[in-house]
N, C-alpha and C positions, 0 to 999 in steps of 0.2 A: 232269549231276549237279544234283540239286535243292537248294533253299535249306537244308533241315536238314542235309544231308550237307556242304555248304559251310561251315556254321557249325561243324560237328564238325571238319572238316579244318583250320579256322582255328586251333583250339587246338594242333594238332600243329605248324603252321607258325609260330605265335607263341612256341613254347617257346624257340628260340634268342634271340629278342628279349628275353624275360624275363631270360635269363642276361646278355645284353649290358648291359641297364639295371642289373640288380642288382649286377654286378661293377664298375660305374663308381665306386662309393664316394662319390658326390656326392648332394646333395639332389635335383637334377634326375634323376639316375639312379634314386633311390628313388621319385620321383614316377612315372617311366616304368615301373618294375617294378610299382608299385601299379596303374597304369592297365592294364598287360597282365594282371595277376592279376584285375582286375575284369572284363576282357574274357573271361578263361577262365570265370569264374563266370556271366557274362551269357549267353555262347554255350551253356554247359552247360544252363542253364535253358531257353533259347529253342529249341534244336534239337529236343528231344523234344516240347515244346508245339506247335510249328509242324507237325512231322511228324504228330502225332495229329490236330490240328485240320483239316489239309488233306488227310488221307488219304495222306500220303507216307511212312508207316512202311515201312522196307525191311530186308531181312536184312543188307545192307551197313551200314546205319546202326546196327543192333543190335550188330554186331561192332565197328564203328569208334568208336562213342561211348565204350565202356569203355576202348578203347585210347587215345583222345584224352584222356580223363580221367586215365588213368595217366601218360601222358607229361607233361601239364600239371602235375599235382600233384607227380610225382616231380622234375620240374625245379625247382619251388619248394622242395620239402623238401631236395633236395641243396644248393641255394643256402643255405638256412637252416642246414644242417649245416656247410657251409664257413664261415659267418659266426658260428657258435657260438650260433645262435638255437634250435637243436634238438639233442637228443642222438642218438647213433647208434642207441640202443635204440628211440627213438620212430620214427625213419625205418625201421629194420629191421622193426618190427612192422607198420607201414603197408605196406611192400613185401611182406612175407610174406603178409599177408591178401589183398592185391590179386592176388598170384601164384596163391594157392590158388583164389580165385574165378574168375580167368581160365582156369586149367587145368580146373576143373570145367565151365565153360561150353564149352570146346573139346571135352572128353570127351562132354558131352551132345550137342553139335552133330554129332559123328560118328554118333550114333544118331538124327539128325534131330529132336532136341529143342532148342528155343530156351529158354534160361533167362533170363527177363526180370528186370529190376531189382526188388528188393523194398523195402518201406518202410524196413527197417533200413539198406539201402544208400543210400537217399535221405537218411536222417537223418545217416549218416556223411558224405555229401557236403556237407550243410549245415554240419555241425560243422567239417569240415576247411576249407571255404571261408571260414567266419566267422573261424576261427583265422588263416588265411593273411592275410586282409584286415586283421584287427586287428593282427597282428604287423607287417605292412608299414606300416600307418598309424602305429603307435608309432615304428617305425624312422625314418620320414620326419619325424615331429613332433619 
């Protein structure tokens, strides 16, 4: 497995660590959750950049990256929901949108069509990542 796919996989493996830190209810738990969320965002940024720059773009990476993003972000949003930082409607809308996009990608793949990320998806990721890091920063502060 190449570096970009390892970075992607790390988001999946770090999701339980986020829950562990977030549910501690302590300042250090909040700092740990913030650090894990920052790693989610950093690895999300780096995996694609490294893959493109080094010519390591793969079909596995194209499928694993959105999955890892969903697992990481849903982990955070479910924790936010449990702590009262987000409403069920916000989390539901994010989940629905993600599920629809994932289903469309799978349907396209059955016809040998790869649906790549679009600018709107990148903007969504930046907005969500910024919101996550801001909320966690305020919660720790």
